[in-house]
N, C-alpha and C positions, 0 to 999 in steps of 0.2 A: 870911228866913222862919224863924219859930220852930218848933222841933220840939214835937210834943205831949208833955206830961209823963206822961200816962197811957198805959200799954201795954194793948193789947187782950188778951183771953184767948187768942186764936189766936197772937199774938206770943209770949206767955209760954209756951204749950205748945210752940211750935216751938223756942224757945230751950232748953227743958228736954229736948226730944227730941234736939237736936243735942248737948247736953252728955252725955246718956246714950250716944249713939253714940260720942263721943270717949272716954268712960270705958271702953266695951267694947273699943275699938281698943287702948287702952293696956293693958288686961288681957291681950288676946291677944298683943300684942307682948312683954310681960313673960313670959308663959307660954312663948312660943317661945324667948326668950333663956335662960330657966331650963332648958328641955329641952336646948338646945344646950350649955349649960355642963355639965350632967350627962353628956351623951353624950361630950363632950370629956374630962371627968375620968375616965370609964370607960375610954376608949381609952388615956389616959396611964397609968392604973393597970395595964391589961392589958399594956402594953409593958414595964413594970418587972417 
C-alpha cells in the first residue's frame, strides 16, 4: 500500500507543534544544566 505523498495541514501543524515542544524541552534542560554548573562553580570557589 503506497503512502500518500501530500501531507494534510493538520499533520504539518502536529509535526511543527511536536518540534516546538522538543525545542522547549531542550531549552529547559540546558538551562538547568547551566544553573547546576554555576552552583557547583560557586561552591568550589567558596571552599577555596
